[in-house]
PDB file of the backbone (N, CA, C, O) and the ligand in Angstrom, with CONECT records:
HET     ZN  A 101       1
ATOM      1  N   UNK A   1     -16.063  -9.019  21.917  1.00  0.00           N
ATOM      2  CA  UNK A   1     -15.003  -8.043  21.586  1.00  0.00           C
ATOM      3  C   UNK A   1     -14.263  -8.464  20.310  1.00  0.00           C
ATOM      4  O   UNK A   1     -13.862  -9.617  20.154  1.00  0.00           O
ATOM      5  N   UNK A   2     -14.103  -7.538  19.445  1.00  0.00           N
ATOM      6  CA  UNK A   2     -13.325  -7.825  18.244  1.00  0.00           C
ATOM      7  C   UNK A   2     -12.010  -7.037  18.325  1.00  0.00           C
ATOM      8  O   UNK A   2     -11.910  -6.022  19.013  1.00  0.00           O
ATOM      9  N   UNK A   3     -11.035  -7.530  17.615  1.00  0.00           N
ATOM     10  CA  UNK A   3      -9.739  -6.856  17.637  1.00  0.00           C
ATOM     11  C   UNK A   3      -9.587  -5.923  16.441  1.00  0.00           C
ATOM     12  O   UNK A   3      -8.524  -5.343  16.220  1.00  0.00           O
ATOM     13  N   UNK A   4     -10.674  -5.785  15.667  1.00  0.00           N
ATOM     14  CA  UNK A   4     -10.551  -5.020  14.428  1.00  0.00           C
ATOM     15  C   UNK A   4     -10.165  -3.565  14.690  1.00  0.00           C
ATOM     16  O   UNK A   4      -9.421  -2.968  13.912  1.00  0.00           O
ATOM     17  N   UNK A   5     -10.669  -2.995  15.782  1.00  0.00           N
ATOM     18  CA  UNK A   5     -10.327  -1.600  16.052  1.00  0.00           C
ATOM     19  C   UNK A   5      -8.839  -1.449  16.363  1.00  0.00           C
ATOM     20  O   UNK A   5      -8.213  -0.444  16.029  1.00  0.00           O
ATOM     21  N   UNK A   6      -8.290  -2.484  17.015  1.00  0.00           N
ATOM     22  CA  UNK A   6      -6.853  -2.457  17.305  1.00  0.00           C
ATOM     23  C   UNK A   6      -6.059  -2.559  16.000  1.00  0.00           C
ATOM     24  O   UNK A   6      -5.051  -1.877  15.814  1.00  0.00           O
ATOM     25  N   UNK A   7      -6.538  -3.426  15.101  1.00  0.00           N
ATOM     26  CA  UNK A   7      -5.882  -3.539  13.799  1.00  0.00           C
ATOM     27  C   UNK A   7      -5.941  -2.228  13.042  1.00  0.00           C
ATOM     28  O   UNK A   7      -4.971  -1.805  12.413  1.00  0.00           O
ATOM     29  N   UNK A   8      -7.106  -1.593  13.116  1.00  0.00           N
ATOM     30  CA  UNK A   8      -7.264  -0.304  12.441  1.00  0.00           C
ATOM     31  C   UNK A   8      -6.254   0.707  12.968  1.00  0.00           C
ATOM     32  O   UNK A   8      -5.606   1.432  12.213  1.00  0.00           O
ATOM     33  N   UNK A   9      -6.147   0.726  14.283  1.00  0.00           N
ATOM     34  CA  UNK A   9      -5.222   1.656  14.924  1.00  0.00           C
ATOM     35  C   UNK A   9      -3.796   1.373  14.480  1.00  0.00           C
ATOM     36  O   UNK A   9      -3.020   2.281  14.182  1.00  0.00           O
ATOM     37  N   UNK A  10      -3.475   0.078  14.447  1.00  0.00           N
ATOM     38  CA  UNK A  10      -2.117  -0.310  14.064  1.00  0.00           C
ATOM     39  C   UNK A  10      -1.847   0.111  12.624  1.00  0.00           C
ATOM     40  O   UNK A  10      -0.788   0.658  12.314  1.00  0.00           O
ATOM     41  N   UNK A  11      -2.811  -0.148  11.755  1.00  0.00           N
ATOM     42  CA  UNK A  11      -2.655   0.247  10.352  1.00  0.00           C
ATOM     43  C   UNK A  11      -2.471   1.755  10.234  1.00  0.00           C
ATOM     44  O   UNK A  11      -1.678   2.248   9.431  1.00  0.00           O
ATOM     45  N   UNK A  12      -3.216   2.458  11.044  1.00  0.00           N
ATOM     46  CA  UNK A  12      -3.136   3.914  11.024  1.00  0.00           C
ATOM     47  C   UNK A  12      -1.739   4.385  11.423  1.00  0.00           C
ATOM     48  O   UNK A  12      -1.161   5.274  10.797  1.00  0.00           O
ATOM     49  N   UNK A  13      -1.207   3.761  12.492  1.00  0.00           N
ATOM     50  CA  UNK A  13       0.125   4.130  12.966  1.00  0.00           C
ATOM     51  C   UNK A  13       1.170   3.801  11.908  1.00  0.00           C
ATOM     52  O   UNK A  13       2.070   4.599  11.648  1.00  0.00           O
ATOM     53  N   UNK A  14       1.048   2.622  11.298  1.00  0.00           N
ATOM     54  CA  UNK A  14       1.990   2.216  10.258  1.00  0.00           C
ATOM     55  C   UNK A  14       1.925   3.191   9.094  1.00  0.00           C
ATOM     56  O   UNK A  14       2.955   3.603   8.560  1.00  0.00           O
ATOM     57  N   UNK A  15       0.709   3.558   8.703  1.00  0.00           N
ATOM     58  CA  UNK A  15       0.533   4.491   7.594  1.00  0.00           C
ATOM     59  C   UNK A  15       1.181   5.831   7.909  1.00  0.00           C
ATOM     60  O   UNK A  15       1.828   6.437   7.054  1.00  0.00           O
ATOM     61  N   UNK A  16       1.005   6.281   9.128  1.00  0.00           N
ATOM     62  CA  UNK A  16       1.605   7.549   9.560  1.00  0.00           C
ATOM     63  C   UNK A  16       3.120   7.477   9.460  1.00  0.00           C
ATOM     64  O   UNK A  16       3.787   8.395   8.982  1.00  0.00           O
ATOM     65  N   UNK A  17       3.637   6.340   9.937  1.00  0.00           N
ATOM     66  CA  UNK A  17       5.082   6.165   9.951  1.00  0.00           C
ATOM     67  C   UNK A  17       5.621   6.145   8.525  1.00  0.00           C
ATOM     68  O   UNK A  17       6.648   6.751   8.224  1.00  0.00           O
ATOM     69  N   UNK A  18       4.904   5.434   7.653  1.00  0.00           N
ATOM     70  CA  UNK A  18       5.320   5.369   6.253  1.00  0.00           C
ATOM     71  C   UNK A  18       5.349   6.772   5.650  1.00  0.00           C
ATOM     72  O   UNK A  18       6.258   7.125   4.899  1.00  0.00           O
ATOM     73  N   UNK A  19       4.337   7.559   5.997  1.00  0.00           N
ATOM     74  CA  UNK A  19       4.230   8.909   5.472  1.00  0.00           C
ATOM     75  C   UNK A  19       5.402   9.775   5.870  1.00  0.00           C
ATOM     76  O   UNK A  19       5.813  10.676   5.139  1.00  0.00           O
ATOM     77  N   UNK A  20       5.929   9.487   7.036  1.00  0.00           N
ATOM     78  CA  UNK A  20       7.053  10.289   7.539  1.00  0.00           C
ATOM     79  C   UNK A  20       8.394   9.772   7.059  1.00  0.00           C
ATOM     80  O   UNK A  20       9.440  10.358   7.338  1.00  0.00           O
ATOM     81  N   UNK A  21       8.350   8.657   6.327  1.00  0.00           N
ATOM     82  CA  UNK A  21       9.604   8.020   5.970  1.00  0.00           C
ATOM     83  C   UNK A  21      10.305   8.783   4.858  1.00  0.00           C
ATOM     84  O   UNK A  21      10.589   8.234   3.793  1.00  0.00           O
ATOM     85  N   UNK A  22      10.574  10.027   5.115  1.00  0.00           N
ATOM     86  CA  UNK A  22      11.296  10.840   4.152  1.00  0.00           C
ATOM     87  C   UNK A  22      12.751  10.894   4.604  1.00  0.00           C
ATOM     88  O   UNK A  22      13.044  11.045   5.790  1.00  0.00           O
ATOM     89  N   UNK A  23      13.644  10.769   3.647  1.00  0.00           N
ATOM     90  CA  UNK A  23      15.070  10.871   3.945  1.00  0.00           C
ATOM     91  C   UNK A  23      15.495   9.997   5.123  1.00  0.00           C
ATOM     92  O   UNK A  23      16.096  10.499   6.073  1.00  0.00           O
ATOM     93  N   UNK A  24      15.201   8.734   5.080  1.00  0.00           N
ATOM     94  CA  UNK A  24      15.636   7.854   6.167  1.00  0.00           C
ATOM     95  C   UNK A  24      17.146   7.722   6.170  1.00  0.00           C
ATOM     96  O   UNK A  24      17.765   7.482   7.207  1.00  0.00           O
ATOM     97  N   UNK A  25      17.727   7.883   4.989  1.00  0.00           N
ATOM     98  CA  UNK A  25      19.164   7.722   4.887  1.00  0.00           C
ATOM     99  C   UNK A  25      19.942   8.903   5.432  1.00  0.00           C
ATOM    100  O   UNK A  25      21.170   8.870   5.522  1.00  0.00           O
ATOM    101  N   UNK A  26      19.225   9.930   5.789  1.00  0.00           N
ATOM    102  CA  UNK A  26      19.871  11.162   6.230  1.00  0.00           C
ATOM    103  C   UNK A  26      20.756  10.951   7.452  1.00  0.00           C
ATOM    104  O   UNK A  26      21.811  11.572   7.585  1.00  0.00           O
ATOM    105  N   UNK A  27      20.317  10.077   8.333  1.00  0.00           N
ATOM    106  CA  UNK A  27      21.055   9.848   9.565  1.00  0.00           C
ATOM    107  C   UNK A  27      22.013   8.664   9.458  1.00  0.00           C
ATOM    108  O   UNK A  27      22.660   8.281  10.432  1.00  0.00           O
ATOM    109  N   UNK A  28      22.091   8.094   8.256  1.00  0.00           N
ATOM    110  CA  UNK A  28      23.008   6.984   8.079  1.00  0.00           C
ATOM    111  C   UNK A  28      24.268   7.480   7.393  1.00  0.00           C
ATOM    112  O   UNK A  28      24.216   8.286   6.464  1.00  0.00           O
ATOM    113  N   UNK A  29      25.390   6.988   7.864  1.00  0.00           N
ATOM    114  CA  UNK A  29      26.656   7.416   7.293  1.00  0.00           C
ATOM    115  C   UNK A  29      27.294   6.248   6.560  1.00  0.00           C
ATOM    116  O   UNK A  29      27.303   5.116   7.044  1.00  0.00           O
ATOM    117  N   UNK A  30      27.818   6.543   5.401  1.00  0.00           N
ATOM    118  CA  UNK A  30      28.429   5.490   4.611  1.00  0.00           C
ATOM    119  C   UNK A  30      29.764   5.062   5.212  1.00  0.00           C
ATOM    120  O   UNK A  30      30.652   5.881   5.453  1.00  0.00           O
ATOM    121  N   UNK A  31      29.878   3.769   5.444  1.00  0.00           N
ATOM    122  CA  UNK A  31      31.095   3.232   6.031  1.00  0.00           C
ATOM    123  C   UNK A  31      31.882   2.491   4.965  1.00  0.00           C
ATOM    124  O   UNK A  31      31.375   1.557   4.343  1.00  0.00           O
ATOM    125  N   UNK A  32      33.129   2.914   4.755  1.00  0.00           N
ATOM    126  CA  UNK A  32      33.954   2.295   3.715  1.00  0.00           C
ATOM    127  C   UNK A  32      34.231   0.817   3.972  1.00  0.00           C
ATOM    128  O   UNK A  32      34.014  -0.003   3.080  1.00  0.00           O
ATOM    129  N   UNK A  33      34.716   0.445   5.192  1.00  0.00           N
ATOM    130  CA  UNK A  33      34.973  -0.972   5.438  1.00  0.00           C
ATOM    131  C   UNK A  33      33.726  -1.841   5.273  1.00  0.00           C
ATOM    132  O   UNK A  33      33.810  -2.960   4.766  1.00  0.00           O
ATOM    133  N   UNK A  34      32.574  -1.328   5.699  1.00  0.00           N
ATOM    134  CA  UNK A  34      31.328  -2.095   5.589  1.00  0.00           C
ATOM    135  C   UNK A  34      30.744  -2.033   4.181  1.00  0.00           C
ATOM    136  O   UNK A  34      29.939  -2.876   3.787  1.00  0.00           O
ATOM    137  N   UNK A  35      31.165  -1.024   3.440  1.00  0.00           N
ATOM    138  CA  UNK A  35      30.595  -0.757   2.124  1.00  0.00           C
ATOM    139  C   UNK A  35      29.073  -0.600   2.170  1.00  0.00           C
ATOM    140  O   UNK A  35      28.356  -0.963   1.238  1.00  0.00           O
ATOM    141  N   UNK A  36      28.624  -0.057   3.265  1.00  0.00           N
ATOM    142  CA  UNK A  36      27.193   0.164   3.453  1.00  0.00           C
ATOM    143  C   UNK A  36      26.974   1.363   4.352  1.00  0.00           C
ATOM    144  O   UNK A  36      27.863   1.772   5.098  1.00  0.00           O
ATOM    145  N   UNK A  37      25.785   1.916   4.271  1.00  0.00           N
ATOM    146  CA  UNK A  37      25.432   3.000   5.180  1.00  0.00           C
ATOM    147  C   UNK A  37      24.809   2.415   6.443  1.00  0.00           C
ATOM    148  O   UNK A  37      23.950   1.536   6.383  1.00  0.00           O
ATOM    149  N   UNK A  38      25.257   2.919   7.573  1.00  0.00           N
ATOM    150  CA  UNK A  38      24.723   2.464   8.848  1.00  0.00           C
ATOM    151  C   UNK A  38      24.391   3.657   9.719  1.00  0.00           C
ATOM    152  O   UNK A  38      24.916   4.756   9.540  1.00  0.00           O
ATOM    153  N   UNK A  39      23.497   3.406  10.675  1.00  0.00           N
ATOM    154  CA  UNK A  39      23.287   4.408  11.702  1.00  0.00           C
ATOM    155  C   UNK A  39      24.505   4.416  12.594  1.00  0.00           C
ATOM    156  O   UNK A  39      25.108   3.363  12.804  1.00  0.00           O
ATOM    157  N   UNK A  40      24.898   5.573  13.134  1.00  0.00           N
ATOM    158  CA  UNK A  40      26.067   5.624  13.995  1.00  0.00           C
ATOM    159  C   UNK A  40      25.874   4.829  15.279  1.00  0.00           C
ATOM    160  O   UNK A  40      24.753   4.648  15.753  1.00  0.00           O
ATOM    161  N   UNK A  41      26.985   4.358  15.832  1.00  0.00           N
ATOM    162  CA  UNK A  41      26.960   3.609  17.085  1.00  0.00           C
ATOM    163  C   UNK A  41      26.299   4.437  18.176  1.00  0.00           C
ATOM    164  O   UNK A  41      26.664   5.592  18.397  1.00  0.00           O
ATOM    165  N   UNK A  42      25.334   3.847  18.852  1.00  0.00           N
ATOM    166  CA  UNK A  42      24.667   4.536  19.944  1.00  0.00           C
ATOM    167  C   UNK A  42      23.797   5.701  19.509  1.00  0.00           C
ATOM    168  O   UNK A  42      23.295   6.450  20.347  1.00  0.00           O
ATOM    169  N   UNK A  43      23.616   5.859  18.202  1.00  0.00           N
ATOM    170  CA  UNK A  43      22.822   6.979  17.697  1.00  0.00           C
ATOM    171  C   UNK A  43      23.464   8.315  18.000  1.00  0.00           C
ATOM    172  O   UNK A  43      22.782   9.338  18.073  1.00  0.00           O
ATOM    173  N   UNK A  44      24.785   8.309  18.177  1.00  0.00           N
ATOM    174  CA  UNK A  44      25.502   9.538  18.538  1.00  0.00           C
ATOM    175  C   UNK A  44      26.422   9.976  17.408  1.00  0.00           C
ATOM    176  O   UNK A  44      26.999   9.157  16.693  1.00  0.00           O
ATOM    177  N   UNK A  45      26.541  11.269  17.273  1.00  0.00           N
ATOM    178  CA  UNK A  45      27.451  11.817  16.270  1.00  0.00           C
ATOM    179  C   UNK A  45      27.971  13.173  16.715  1.00  0.00           C
ATOM    180  O   UNK A  45      27.302  13.916  17.433  1.00  0.00           O
ATOM    181  N   UNK A  46      29.179  13.471  16.272  1.00  0.00           N
ATOM    182  CA  UNK A  46      29.709  14.818  16.456  1.00  0.00           C
ATOM    183  C   UNK A  46      29.311  15.623  15.235  1.00  0.00           C
ATOM    184  O   UNK A  46      29.266  15.114  14.115  1.00  0.00           O
ATOM    185  N   UNK A  47      29.029  16.863  15.473  1.00  0.00           N
ATOM    186  CA  UNK A  47      28.523  17.706  14.406  1.00  0.00           C
ATOM    187  C   UNK A  47      29.299  19.010  14.425  1.00  0.00           C
ATOM    188  O   UNK A  47      29.245  19.768  15.394  1.00  0.00           O
ATOM    189  N   UNK A  48      30.013  19.258  13.354  1.00  0.00           N
ATOM    190  CA  UNK A  48      30.804  20.475  13.290  1.00  0.00           C
ATOM    191  C   UNK A  48      30.184  21.432  12.294  1.00  0.00           C
ATOM    192  O   UNK A  48      30.059  21.124  11.108  1.00  0.00           O
ATOM    193  N   UNK A  49      29.801  22.590  12.787  1.00  0.00           N
ATOM    194  CA  UNK A  49      29.168  23.584  11.924  1.00  0.00           C
ATOM    195  C   UNK A  49      30.190  24.631  11.529  1.00  0.00           C
ATOM    196  O   UNK A  49      30.806  25.275  12.378  1.00  0.00           O
ATOM    197  N   UNK A  50      30.359  24.789  10.229  1.00  0.00           N
ATOM    198  CA  UNK A  50      31.300  25.772   9.705  1.00  0.00           C
ATOM    199  C   UNK A  50      30.562  26.607   8.667  1.00  0.00           C
ATOM    200  O   UNK A  50      30.434  26.202   7.512  1.00  0.00           O
ATOM    201  N   UNK A  51      30.087  27.750   9.075  1.00  0.00           N
ATOM    202  CA  UNK A  51      29.271  28.575   8.179  1.00  0.00           C
ATOM    203  C   UNK A  51      27.963  27.861   7.904  1.00  0.00           C
ATOM    204  O   UNK A  51      27.206  27.580   8.833  1.00  0.00           O
ATOM    205  N   UNK A  52      27.683  27.560   6.635  1.00  0.00           N
ATOM    206  CA  UNK A  52      26.464  26.802   6.336  1.00  0.00           C
ATOM    207  C   UNK A  52      26.770  25.362   5.958  1.00  0.00           C
ATOM    208  O   UNK A  52      25.930  24.651   5.406  1.00  0.00           O
ATOM    209  N   UNK A  53      28.005  24.949   6.271  1.00  0.00           N
ATOM    210  CA  UNK A  53      28.369  23.557   6.040  1.00  0.00           C
ATOM    211  C   UNK A  53      28.359  22.816   7.368  1.00  0.00           C
ATOM    212  O   UNK A  53      28.779  23.351   8.394  1.00  0.00           O
ATOM    213  N   UNK A  54      27.882  21.600   7.338  1.00  0.00           N
ATOM    214  CA  UNK A  54      27.829  20.798   8.545  1.00  0.00           C
ATOM    215  C   UNK A  54      28.492  19.457   8.262  1.00  0.00           C
ATOM    216  O   UNK A  54      28.181  18.797   7.271  1.00  0.00           O
ATOM    217  N   UNK A  55      29.416  19.057   9.149  1.00  0.00           N
ATOM    218  CA  UNK A  55      30.075  17.769   8.976  1.00  0.00           C
ATOM    219  C   UNK A  55      29.721  16.870  10.152  1.00  0.00           C
ATOM    220  O   UNK A  55      29.959  17.210  11.311  1.00  0.00           O
ATOM    221  N   UNK A  56      29.155  15.732   9.832  1.00  0.00           N
ATOM    222  CA  UNK A  56      28.855  14.761  10.876  1.00  0.00           C
ATOM    223  C   UNK A  56      29.998  13.771  10.966  1.00  0.00           C
ATOM    224  O   UNK A  56      30.482  13.280   9.946  1.00  0.00           O
ATOM    225  N   UNK A  57      30.429  13.478  12.169  1.00  0.00           N
ATOM    226  CA  UNK A  57      31.434  12.455  12.394  1.00  0.00           C
ATOM    227  C   UNK A  57      30.903  11.506  13.449  1.00  0.00           C
ATOM    228  O   UNK A  57      30.414  11.941  14.491  1.00  0.00           O
ATOM    229  N   UNK A  58      30.995  10.228  13.189  1.00  0.00           N
ATOM    230  CA  UNK A  58      30.456   9.258  14.132  1.00  0.00           C
ATOM    231  C   UNK A  58      31.218   7.952  14.014  1.00  0.00           C
ATOM    232  O   UNK A  58      32.118   7.807  13.186  1.00  0.00           O
ATOM    233  N   UNK A  59      30.842   7.016  14.850  1.00  0.00           N
ATOM    234  CA  UNK A  59      31.406   5.673  14.749  1.00  0.00           C
ATOM    235  C   UNK A  59      30.383   4.777  14.073  1.00  0.00           C
ATOM    236  O   UNK A  59      29.196   4.826  14.393  1.00  0.00           O
ATOM    237  N   UNK A  60      30.842   3.971  13.152  1.00  0.00           N
ATOM    238  CA  UNK A  60      29.960   3.037  12.470  1.00  0.00           C
ATOM    239  C   UNK A  60      29.323   2.105  13.500  1.00  0.00           C
ATOM    240  O   UNK A  60      30.005   1.550  14.361  1.00  0.00           O
ATOM    241  N   UNK A  61      28.008   1.944  13.394  1.00  0.00           N
ATOM    242  CA  UNK A  61      27.283   1.104  14.345  1.00  0.00           C
ATOM    243  C   UNK A  61      27.632  -0.367  14.234  1.00  0.00           C
ATOM    244  O   UNK A  61      27.290  -1.155  15.116  1.00  0.00           O
ATOM    245  N   UNK A  62      28.309  -0.744  13.161  1.00  0.00           N
ATOM    246  CA  UNK A  62      28.617  -2.151  12.943  1.00  0.00           C
ATOM    247  C   UNK A  62      30.086  -2.470  13.240  1.00  0.00           C
ATOM    248  O   UNK A  62      30.386  -3.370  14.024  1.00  0.00           O
ATOM    249  N   UNK A  63      31.010  -1.713  12.595  1.00  0.00           N
ATOM    250  CA  UNK A  63      32.428  -2.043  12.761  1.00  0.00           C
ATOM    251  C   UNK A  63      33.153  -1.039  13.655  1.00  0.00           C
ATOM    252  O   UNK A  63      34.332  -1.216  13.962  1.00  0.00           O
ATOM    253  N   UNK A  64      32.448   0.014  14.072  1.00  0.00           N
ATOM    254  CA  UNK A  64      32.992   1.053  14.940  1.00  0.00           C
ATOM    255  C   UNK A  64      34.137   1.831  14.331  1.00  0.00           C
ATOM    256  O   UNK A  64      34.917   2.454  15.051  1.00  0.00           O
ATOM    257  N   UNK A  65      34.248   1.802  13.032  1.00  0.00           N
ATOM    258  CA  UNK A  65      35.203   2.652  12.340  1.00  0.00           C
ATOM    259  C   UNK A  65      34.653   4.064  12.291  1.00  0.00           C
ATOM    260  O   UNK A  65      33.456   4.283  12.472  1.00  0.00           O
ATOM    261  N   UNK A  66      35.539   5.020  12.047  1.00  0.00           N
ATOM    262  CA  UNK A  66      35.071   6.405  11.984  1.00  0.00           C
ATOM    263  C   UNK A  66      34.438   6.678  10.616  1.00  0.00           C
ATOM    264  O   UNK A  66      35.013   6.396   9.565  1.00  0.00           O
ATOM    265  N   UNK A  67      33.248   7.229  10.680  1.00  0.00           N
ATOM    266  CA  UNK A  67      32.554   7.604   9.454  1.00  0.00           C
ATOM    267  C   UNK A  67      32.200   9.078   9.529  1.00  0.00           C
ATOM    268  O   UNK A  67      31.910   9.594  10.608  1.00  0.00           O
ATOM    269  N   UNK A  68      32.219   9.752   8.405  1.00  0.00           N
ATOM    270  CA  UNK A  68      31.794  11.145   8.411  1.00  0.00           C
ATOM    271  C   UNK A  68      31.024  11.459   7.150  1.00  0.00           C
ATOM    272  O   UNK A  68      31.164  10.798   6.121  1.00  0.00           O
ATOM    273  N   UNK A  69      30.216  12.475   7.260  1.00  0.00           N
ATOM    274  CA  UNK A  69      29.363  12.833   6.128  1.00  0.00           C
ATOM    275  C   UNK A  69      29.002  14.306   6.195  1.00  0.00           C
ATOM    276  O   UNK A  69      28.588  14.796   7.246  1.00  0.00           O
ATOM    277  N   UNK A  70      29.153  15.010   5.096  1.00  0.00           N
ATOM    278  CA  UNK A  70      28.696  16.393   5.078  1.00  0.00           C
ATOM    279  C   UNK A  70      27.194  16.448   4.854  1.00  0.00           C
ATOM    280  O   UNK A  70      26.662  15.723   4.013  1.00  0.00           O
ATOM    281  N   UNK A  71      26.528  17.278   5.581  1.00  0.00           N
ATOM    282  CA  UNK A  71      25.106  17.499   5.347  1.00  0.00           C
ATOM    283  C   UNK A  71      24.891  19.000   5.210  1.00  0.00           C
ATOM    284  O   UNK A  71      25.803  19.787   5.465  1.00  0.00           O
ATOM    285  N   UNK A  72      23.713  19.388   4.815  1.00  0.00           N
ATOM    286  CA  UNK A  72      23.449  20.821   4.724  1.00  0.00           C
ATOM    287  C   UNK A  72      22.800  21.285   6.019  1.00  0.00           C
ATOM    288  O   UNK A  72      22.178  20.511   6.746  1.00  0.00           O
ATOM    289  N   UNK A  73      22.968  22.561   6.276  1.00  0.00           N
ATOM    290  CA  UNK A  73      22.463  23.147   7.511  1.00  0.00           C
ATOM    291  C   UNK A  73      20.949  22.956   7.638  1.00  0.00           C
ATOM    292  O   UNK A  73      20.421  22.834   8.743  1.00  0.00           O
ATOM    293  N   UNK A  74      20.263  22.932   6.498  1.00  0.00           N
ATOM    294  CA  UNK A  74      18.804  22.779   6.520  1.00  0.00           C
ATOM    295  C   UNK A  74      18.390  21.371   6.933  1.00  0.00           C
ATOM    296  O   UNK A  74      17.260  21.157   7.374  1.00  0.00           O
ATOM    297  N   UNK A  75      19.316  20.398   6.788  1.00  0.00           N
ATOM    298  CA  UNK A  75      19.006  19.038   7.201  1.00  0.00           C
ATOM    299  C   UNK A  75      19.260  18.820   8.688  1.00  0.00           C
ATOM    300  O   UNK A  75      18.828  17.822   9.264  1.00  0.00           O
ATOM    301  N   UNK A  76      19.963  19.765   9.298  1.00  0.00           N
ATOM    302  CA  UNK A  76      20.376  19.588  10.683  1.00  0.00           C
ATOM    303  C   UNK A  76      19.214  19.361  11.662  1.00  0.00           C
ATOM    304  O   UNK A  76      19.305  18.469  12.507  1.00  0.00           O
ATOM    305  N   UNK A  77      18.122  20.141  11.575  1.00  0.00           N
ATOM    306  CA  UNK A  77      17.041  19.913  12.550  1.00  0.00           C
ATOM    307  C   UNK A  77      16.506  18.483  12.519  1.00  0.00           C
ATOM    308  O   UNK A  77      16.192  17.902  13.558  1.00  0.00           O
ATOM    309  N   UNK A  78      16.408  17.925  11.312  1.00  0.00           N
ATOM    310  CA  UNK A  78      15.884  16.570  11.190  1.00  0.00           C
ATOM    311  C   UNK A  78      16.859  15.543  11.754  1.00  0.00           C
ATOM    312  O   UNK A  78      16.468  14.607  12.451  1.00  0.00           O
ATOM    313  N   UNK A  79      18.138  15.741  11.438  1.00  0.00           N
ATOM    314  CA  UNK A  79      19.158  14.831  11.938  1.00  0.00           C
ATOM    315  C   UNK A  79      19.215  14.907  13.465  1.00  0.00           C
ATOM    316  O   UNK A  79      19.392  13.905  14.159  1.00  0.00           O
ATOM    317  N   UNK A  80      19.059  16.122  13.950  1.00  0.00           N
ATOM    318  CA  UNK A  80      19.123  16.369  15.385  1.00  0.00           C
ATOM    319  C   UNK A  80      17.997  15.653  16.138  1.00  0.00           C
ATOM    320  O   UNK A  80      18.155  15.251  17.291  1.00  0.00           O
ATOM    321  N   UNK A  81      16.855  15.503  15.453  1.00  0.00           N
ATOM    322  CA  UNK A  81      15.712  14.807  16.055  1.00  0.00           C
ATOM    323  C   UNK A  81      16.008  13.326  16.232  1.00  0.00           C
ATOM    324  O   UNK A  81      15.516  12.682  17.159  1.00  0.00           O
ATOM    325  N   UNK A  82      16.821  12.801  15.326  1.00  0.00           N
ATOM    326  CA  UNK A  82      17.005  11.353  15.294  1.00  0.00           C
ATOM    327  C   UNK A  82      18.297  10.912  15.953  1.00  0.00           C
ATOM    328  O   UNK A  82      18.380   9.802  16.478  1.00  0.00           O
ATOM    329  N   UNK A  83      19.309  11.772  15.931  1.00  0.00           N
ATOM    330  CA  UNK A  83      20.598  11.398  16.493  1.00  0.00           C
ATOM    331  C   UNK A  83      20.936  12.290  17.677  1.00  0.00           C
ATOM    332  O   UNK A  83      20.486  13.432  17.774  1.00  0.00           O
ATOM    333  N   UNK A  84      21.731  11.744  18.560  1.00  0.00           N
ATOM    334  CA  UNK A  84      22.225  12.511  19.691  1.00  0.00           C
ATOM    335  C   UNK A  84      23.492  13.234  19.238  1.00  0.00           C
ATOM    336  O   UNK A  84      24.571  12.644  19.183  1.00  0.00           O
ATOM    337  N   UNK A  85      23.347  14.503  18.918  1.00  0.00           N
ATOM    338  CA  UNK A  85      24.459  15.242  18.326  1.00  0.00           C
ATOM    339  C   UNK A  85      25.229  16.057  19.356  1.00  0.00           C
ATOM    340  O   UNK A  85      24.644  16.685  20.239  1.00  0.00           O
ATOM    341  N   UNK A  86      26.530  16.035  19.227  1.00  0.00           N
ATOM    342  CA  UNK A  86      27.369  16.957  19.980  1.00  0.00           C
ATOM    343  C   UNK A  86      27.805  18.028  18.997  1.00  0.00           C
ATOM    344  O   UNK A  86      28.655  17.796  18.137  1.00  0.00           O
ATOM    345  N   UNK A  87      27.217  19.191  19.137  1.00  0.00           N
ATOM    346  CA  UNK A  87      27.432  20.227  18.133  1.00  0.00           C
ATOM    347  C   UNK A  87      28.546  21.186  18.540  1.00  0.00           C
ATOM    348  O   UNK A  87      28.549  21.741  19.639  1.00  0.00           O
ATOM    349  N   UNK A  88      29.485  21.359  17.624  1.00  0.00           N
ATOM    350  CA  UNK A  88      30.524  22.360  17.843  1.00  0.00           C
ATOM    351  C   UNK A  88      30.519  23.307  16.656  1.00  0.00           C
ATOM    352  O   UNK A  88      30.312  22.902  15.512  1.00  0.00           O
ATOM    353  N   UNK A  89      30.749  24.556  16.950  1.00  0.00           N
ATOM    354  CA  UNK A  89      30.801  25.543  15.884  1.00  0.00           C
ATOM    355  C   UNK A  89      32.232  25.931  15.604  1.00  0.00           C
ATOM    356  O   UNK A  89      33.010  26.239  16.507  1.00  0.00           O
ATOM    357  N   UNK A  90      32.554  25.907  14.332  1.00  0.00           N
ATOM    358  CA  UNK A  90      33.886  26.300  13.908  1.00  0.00           C
ATOM    359  C   UNK A  90      33.976  27.807  14.030  1.00  0.00           C
ATOM    360  O   UNK A  90      33.310  28.532  13.292  1.00  0.00           O
ATOM    361  N   UNK A  91      34.792  28.284  14.952  1.00  0.00           N
ATOM    362  CA  UNK A  91      34.898  29.737  15.137  1.00  0.00           C
ATOM    363  C   UNK A  91      35.842  30.312  14.090  1.00  0.00           C
ATOM    364  O   UNK A  91      36.838  29.700  13.704  1.00  0.00           O
ATOM    365  N   UNK A  92      35.492  31.494  13.656  1.00  0.00           N
ATOM    366  CA  UNK A  92      36.310  32.162  12.653  1.00  0.00           C
ATOM    367  C   UNK A  92      37.549  32.787  13.279  1.00  0.00           C
ATOM    368  O   UNK A  92      38.426  33.291  12.578  1.00  0.00           O
ATOM    369  N   UNK A  93      37.611  32.749  14.616  1.00  0.00           N
ATOM    370  CA  UNK A  93      38.727  33.354  15.329  1.00  0.00           C
ATOM    371  C   UNK A  93      40.050  32.678  14.975  1.00  0.00           C
ATOM    372  O   UNK A  93      40.094  31.498  14.626  1.00  0.00           O
ATOM    373  N   UNK A  94      41.117  33.454  15.074  1.00  0.00           N
ATOM    374  CA  UNK A  94      42.438  32.907  14.739  1.00  0.00           C
ATOM    375  C   UNK A  94      43.030  32.123  15.902  1.00  0.00           C
ATOM    376  O   UNK A  94      44.137  31.595  15.791  1.00  0.00           O
TER     377      UNK A  94
HETATM  378 ZN    ZN A 101      31.380  -0.123   9.374  1.00  0.00          ZN2+
END
């Protein structure tokens, strides 16, 4: 038995993953105290939709400070795949 087929499979998976590595920073929010972008704590974020504007609010995964970031509505499906979002819609009602 050789392990080459397993290596091939692993390489294939890695290659696939690399191929999908588009906009990895999309789910990371810039944290001022950390001066770096981090994934939110617990992979959770609040998401406020106001028309075609979307604001993500989360806790920094490192210092637990509040971080927020505006994204576009078209980015939402991708972010939603990666983060556990609590989505609220800004109602136009008075
Ligand atoms: Zn932080």
